[in-house]
Legacy VTK file of the C-alpha trace (Angstrom):
# vtk DataFile Version 3.0
C-alpha trace
ASCII
DATASET POLYDATA
POINTS 231 float
27.507 -184.232 -105.077
31.497 -185.117 -105.793
33.421 -186.799 -103.097
34.368 -185.026 -99.970
38.037 -185.118 -101.249
36.856 -183.321 -104.184
35.437 -180.373 -101.877
37.909 -177.026 -101.425
39.981 -178.397 -98.920
38.571 -175.110 -96.455
34.901 -176.518 -97.002
35.546 -180.258 -95.857
34.462 -181.574 -92.573
37.675 -182.737 -91.114
39.417 -179.755 -92.503
36.715 -177.238 -90.479
36.977 -178.939 -87.378
40.459 -179.095 -87.021
40.507 -174.880 -88.200
37.522 -173.897 -86.158
36.688 -176.658 -83.510
33.755 -179.336 -83.428
31.269 -176.713 -82.043
31.582 -175.012 -85.683
30.380 -178.306 -87.730
26.426 -179.121 -88.689
25.306 -182.377 -87.105
25.534 -183.803 -91.010
29.289 -182.993 -90.901
29.930 -184.515 -87.824
28.232 -187.580 -88.573
30.444 -187.698 -91.953
33.764 -187.624 -89.930
32.336 -191.093 -88.516
30.612 -192.358 -91.623
33.983 -191.390 -93.298
33.489 -192.890 -96.898
30.430 -192.897 -99.094
28.589 -194.575 -101.989
28.906 -194.238 -105.460
25.587 -191.787 -105.457
26.479 -190.421 -101.958
29.304 -189.060 -100.575
29.853 -189.146 -96.722
28.294 -185.754 -95.688
25.111 -186.427 -98.000
24.694 -189.849 -96.228
24.429 -187.703 -92.641
22.279 -185.565 -94.312
20.067 -188.207 -95.183
20.115 -189.822 -91.857
18.748 -186.977 -90.078
16.291 -185.979 -92.464
14.855 -189.622 -92.403
15.081 -189.846 -88.349
14.029 -186.137 -87.963
16.729 -185.444 -85.238
20.345 -186.505 -84.047
18.634 -187.457 -80.785
16.157 -189.695 -82.451
19.074 -191.267 -84.545
21.374 -191.894 -81.615
18.475 -194.096 -80.117
18.490 -197.014 -82.850
19.818 -199.853 -81.846
23.163 -201.006 -83.920
21.076 -203.972 -85.221
18.753 -201.143 -86.442
21.502 -198.801 -87.853
23.468 -201.402 -90.235
19.982 -202.216 -92.162
20.079 -198.647 -93.300
21.330 -198.190 -96.379
25.271 -197.105 -96.557
26.130 -198.073 -93.574
27.565 -201.553 -93.197
28.959 -203.272 -90.307
32.105 -200.530 -89.610
30.027 -197.578 -90.482
27.471 -198.964 -88.057
29.867 -199.631 -84.887
31.536 -195.932 -85.322
27.979 -194.403 -84.987
26.900 -196.595 -82.263
30.203 -196.037 -80.425
30.094 -192.523 -80.786
26.339 -192.341 -79.785
27.779 -194.409 -76.358
30.243 -191.949 -75.690
27.784 -189.016 -76.114
25.591 -190.527 -73.663
27.805 -191.656 -71.041
29.736 -188.073 -71.095
26.192 -186.605 -70.307
25.710 -188.995 -67.276
29.024 -188.213 -65.391
28.580 -188.761 -61.360
28.023 -185.505 -59.629
30.438 -186.511 -57.208
32.829 -185.255 -59.956
31.627 -181.991 -60.274
32.546 -179.096 -57.811
29.665 -178.102 -55.892
29.526 -174.852 -53.806
26.538 -175.034 -51.294
28.539 -173.634 -48.462
30.629 -170.706 -47.696
33.475 -173.365 -46.258
32.895 -175.025 -49.631
33.595 -171.698 -51.645
36.591 -171.297 -49.248
37.957 -174.166 -49.934
37.813 -173.779 -53.845
39.373 -170.486 -54.225
40.342 -169.134 -50.614
44.091 -170.499 -50.204
44.567 -168.955 -53.875
43.549 -165.571 -53.296
45.217 -165.324 -49.640
48.510 -165.226 -51.547
47.555 -162.323 -53.514
49.337 -159.120 -52.225
46.863 -157.061 -53.914
42.794 -157.048 -54.004
41.358 -159.039 -56.690
37.466 -159.482 -57.449
36.247 -162.688 -58.913
32.958 -164.509 -59.818
32.224 -167.855 -59.616
29.627 -168.747 -62.031
27.548 -171.533 -60.944
24.776 -173.925 -62.685
21.387 -174.992 -61.261
23.095 -177.730 -58.966
25.623 -175.175 -57.497
28.343 -176.771 -59.536
31.348 -174.334 -61.121
30.656 -173.194 -64.717
33.689 -171.080 -64.492
35.601 -168.754 -62.374
37.541 -165.825 -63.482
39.043 -162.204 -61.979
36.593 -159.676 -63.287
38.571 -156.589 -61.635
42.043 -156.343 -60.056
41.720 -153.479 -57.691
39.100 -152.542 -55.036
35.587 -154.162 -55.284
34.043 -150.535 -54.829
36.098 -149.636 -57.950
35.014 -152.715 -59.959
31.023 -152.478 -59.194
30.463 -148.718 -59.886
28.422 -149.979 -62.680
26.819 -153.568 -61.692
25.651 -154.060 -65.136
29.120 -154.464 -66.354
29.997 -157.428 -63.695
26.226 -158.947 -64.741
26.820 -158.947 -68.108
30.244 -161.267 -67.733
27.612 -163.434 -65.734
25.142 -163.508 -68.712
27.383 -164.176 -71.202
27.861 -167.405 -69.757
24.262 -168.466 -69.448
25.009 -169.152 -65.523
22.037 -169.461 -63.455
23.630 -167.617 -60.577
27.199 -166.482 -59.307
29.081 -166.200 -56.319
31.190 -162.886 -55.391
34.355 -162.965 -53.879
37.110 -160.386 -53.120
40.102 -160.740 -51.077
41.291 -158.204 -48.089
44.919 -158.305 -48.420
45.069 -156.977 -44.841
44.037 -160.605 -43.608
40.790 -158.889 -42.025
37.798 -160.087 -43.911
35.324 -157.851 -42.161
33.115 -156.083 -44.500
32.982 -152.352 -44.984
30.404 -150.420 -45.137
30.928 -150.016 -48.851
31.266 -154.010 -49.205
27.830 -153.801 -47.827
26.247 -151.202 -49.784
27.756 -153.106 -52.662
26.291 -156.509 -51.906
23.217 -154.922 -51.781
23.209 -153.493 -54.740
24.420 -156.138 -56.580
21.630 -158.491 -55.282
19.100 -156.135 -56.289
20.465 -155.844 -59.906
20.744 -159.560 -60.009
16.975 -160.048 -59.595
16.094 -157.489 -61.886
18.075 -159.491 -64.865
16.769 -163.149 -63.191
19.984 -164.148 -61.931
20.794 -165.301 -58.279
23.671 -163.810 -56.458
24.050 -166.670 -54.154
26.763 -165.543 -51.766
29.289 -162.939 -51.054
32.378 -164.253 -49.704
35.193 -162.177 -48.482
38.707 -163.877 -48.153
40.975 -162.950 -44.954
43.844 -164.477 -43.398
43.796 -167.127 -40.558
43.891 -165.717 -37.288
43.346 -166.968 -33.532
40.843 -164.661 -32.858
38.144 -165.580 -36.031
37.129 -169.175 -36.248
37.123 -168.919 -40.174
39.361 -166.995 -41.989
36.219 -165.293 -44.534
33.250 -163.202 -44.250
30.016 -165.016 -45.682
27.352 -162.541 -46.493
24.564 -165.095 -46.658
25.847 -166.931 -43.743
25.396 -163.404 -41.491
21.869 -163.140 -42.757
22.833 -160.257 -45.173
21.697 -161.428 -48.563
LINES 1 232
231 0 1 2 3 4 5 6 7 8 9 10 11 12 13 14 15 16 17 18 19 20 21 22 23 24 25 26 27 28 29 30 31 32 33 34 35 36 37 38 39 40 41 42 43 44 45 46 47 48 49 50 51 52 53 54 55 56 57 58 59 60 61 62 63 64 65 66 67 68 69 70 71 72 73 74 75 76 77 78 79 80 81 82 83 84 85 86 87 88 89 90 91 92 93 94 95 96 97 98 99 100 101 102 103 104 105 106 107 108 109 110 111 112 113 114 115 116 117 118 119 120 121 122 123 124 125 126 127 128 129 130 131 132 133 134 135 136 137 138 139 140 141 142 143 144 145 146 147 148 149 150 151 152 153 154 155 156 157 158 159 160 161 162 163 164 165 166 167 168 169 170 171 172 173 174 175 176 177 178 179 180 181 182 183 184 185 186 187 188 189 190 191 192 193 194 195 196 197 198 199 200 201 202 203 204 205 206 207 208 209 210 211 212 213 214 215 216 217 218 219 220 221 222 223 224 225 226 227 228 229 230
């Protein structure tokens, strides 16, 4: 195979990464970016492919000590150092302490996370907060601007948004611009329907929070269906 520089520009790993993003590249292409240059018989991409063949997987390759990497054909000190550094960065990124994640394991934490923002709205807004297995936020998005009743006329449309992002569970949040978070009969009915539909698809509706406004007559400016035993 020719040098990477001789490949069509759109096929080169670096150009593909800049154009399509790193997720579009194969493991061998990502390795080639760190290997950078080839030898007389192999270009950087071929070396990456050979490493994956010889060591079965990227995971197994990443476990090699620098002293072992440096003995592999075509990997000198510079390439070994780059690969070892890349593997170590990956390990460290995967071990970020959980205290840096936003954990939503109580109604108060849900409110602290999204309540003040929703209290500032002059219209009704329906949001979903997607969670992982540790109840940490994966993403949050507005799924409808208007009444909850209109939004959840078809529960499957809302659940599809959860499934697209491979979340394990989610929280439903909507606001009452009137400031009173007391649930209506429609709010209660919709919560039951969503909970049942979620269970059928293997999802967990962790809570449904209604955001209101602070008031001397209420201890908290929100209503949690789970906290009130209605889930």
